N, C-alpha and C positions, 0 to 999 in steps of 0.2 A: 470742082471748078474753081476759077479764080475768083478771088472777092471782088476784083476790076468789073466784072461783069454786072454786078448789082449796082441798082441805083445808090446815088450819094447817101441818102435818108438810112437807106437799109445797110450799109457799110459802117454807117456810124455805130449802129447796133453791134454789127458784126465785128467791128473793132474790139468790143468791151469783151466780148466771149472769147475763150482761151484756145479754140480750134486754130486761129492764127498763129499762135505763138507756140504751137505743138510743132508744127512741120514748116510752115512757111517761113517764118522770120527766122528761124535758126540756119534753114537752108539759105537765105539770102544772106545772113551774117557772112558765111564762110565762102559765099561765090560772089559776092559783089563787094568791090573795094570802095564803094561811096559811103560806107558806113562809118560813123565817127565813133568817138568812145562814149559819146552822150547816148548814142542811139544804141550801143550795145549795153549800156547801163538800163536803160529803160526797158528794153526787151527782158532783159535777166530780172528786173526789178517786176514786171508783171508775170513771169512765169512764178517767181516765187511767191506772190500773193496769190495766185491760183493754187499753188501747191499747199498754202497755209489754210485756205478756204476748204480744199481737198481733205486735207487731214483733218481738219476740224469736223467737218461732216462724216467722216468716217468714225471718229472718235464719240462723236453723239449718237451714231448708231448702234456700234458697240456697248456703250453703257445703257442704251436703252433694251438692247437684247439681254445685256446681263442683269437688268432690272427686272425684267419680265421672266428670266428664267428662275432668278431666285424668289419671285413671288410665286411662281409656279411650285417651286418645291416647299415653301411655307405653308402654302394651301394643301398641299397632299401629307404632310406631318401633322396638321390639326386634327 
Protein backbone atom coordinates (compact mmCIF):
# COMPACT_ATOMS: atom_id res chain seq x y z
CA UNK A 1 0.00 0.00 0.00
CA UNK A 2 1.49 3.37 -0.94
CA UNK A 3 2.43 5.63 1.92
CA UNK A 4 0.49 8.47 0.35
CA UNK A 5 -2.77 6.77 1.38
CA UNK A 6 -2.05 7.35 5.05
CA UNK A 7 -2.77 10.51 7.01
CA UNK A 8 -0.04 13.12 7.33
CA UNK A 9 0.56 12.42 11.02
CA UNK A 10 0.97 8.72 10.43
CA UNK A 11 3.17 9.33 7.38
CA UNK A 12 5.56 11.37 9.50
CA UNK A 13 5.96 8.33 11.70
CA UNK A 14 6.35 5.99 8.70
CA UNK A 15 8.97 8.24 7.12
CA UNK A 16 11.31 7.50 10.01
CA UNK A 17 11.03 3.74 9.61
CA UNK A 18 13.23 1.90 7.09
CA UNK A 19 10.48 0.39 4.93
CA UNK A 20 10.21 3.35 2.61
CA UNK A 21 13.96 3.31 2.03
CA UNK A 22 14.17 -0.38 1.22
CA UNK A 23 12.14 -0.41 -1.98
CA UNK A 24 10.18 2.73 -2.72
CA UNK A 25 12.91 5.37 -2.59
CA UNK A 26 15.54 3.38 -4.52
CA UNK A 27 13.03 2.68 -7.27
CA UNK A 28 12.02 6.32 -7.38
CA UNK A 29 15.65 7.38 -7.62
CA UNK A 30 16.14 5.39 -10.81
CA UNK A 31 12.77 5.96 -12.41
CA UNK A 32 12.29 9.65 -11.61
CA UNK A 33 14.42 12.41 -13.11
CA UNK A 34 13.39 15.03 -10.58
CA UNK A 35 15.76 13.81 -7.87
CA UNK A 36 18.74 16.01 -7.16
CA UNK A 37 22.10 15.12 -5.69
CA UNK A 38 20.98 16.13 -2.21
CA UNK A 39 18.05 13.72 -2.48
CA UNK A 40 20.36 10.87 -3.42
CA UNK A 41 22.64 11.66 -0.52
CA UNK A 42 19.75 11.88 1.93
CA UNK A 43 18.38 8.50 0.87
CA UNK A 44 21.78 6.82 0.99
CA UNK A 45 22.54 8.32 4.41
CA UNK A 46 19.25 7.12 5.84
CA UNK A 47 19.87 3.64 4.44
CA UNK A 48 23.34 3.62 5.98
CA UNK A 49 21.98 4.69 9.34
CA UNK A 50 19.47 1.85 9.29
CA UNK A 51 22.19 -0.61 8.29
CA UNK A 52 24.33 0.52 11.22
CA UNK A 53 21.40 0.17 13.61
CA UNK A 54 20.63 -3.28 12.27
CA UNK A 55 24.26 -4.46 12.51
CA UNK A 56 24.56 -3.10 16.03
CA UNK A 57 21.38 -4.94 17.00
CA UNK A 58 22.76 -8.19 15.57
CA UNK A 59 26.09 -7.67 17.35
CA UNK A 60 24.36 -7.24 20.69
CA UNK A 61 22.32 -10.40 20.24
CA UNK A 62 25.31 -12.45 19.10
CA UNK A 63 27.32 -11.32 22.11
CA UNK A 64 24.41 -12.05 24.40
CA UNK A 65 24.09 -15.55 22.96
CA UNK A 66 27.84 -16.17 23.27
CA UNK A 67 27.76 -14.98 26.86
CA UNK A 68 24.84 -17.25 27.75
CA UNK A 69 26.53 -20.18 26.02
CA UNK A 70 29.77 -19.61 27.91
CA UNK A 71 27.81 -19.38 31.18
CA UNK A 72 26.15 -22.67 30.39
CA UNK A 73 29.51 -24.38 29.82
CA UNK A 74 30.97 -22.95 33.01
CA UNK A 75 28.00 -24.20 35.02
CA UNK A 76 28.45 -27.73 33.67
CA UNK A 77 32.17 -27.79 34.42
CA UNK A 78 31.70 -26.91 38.10
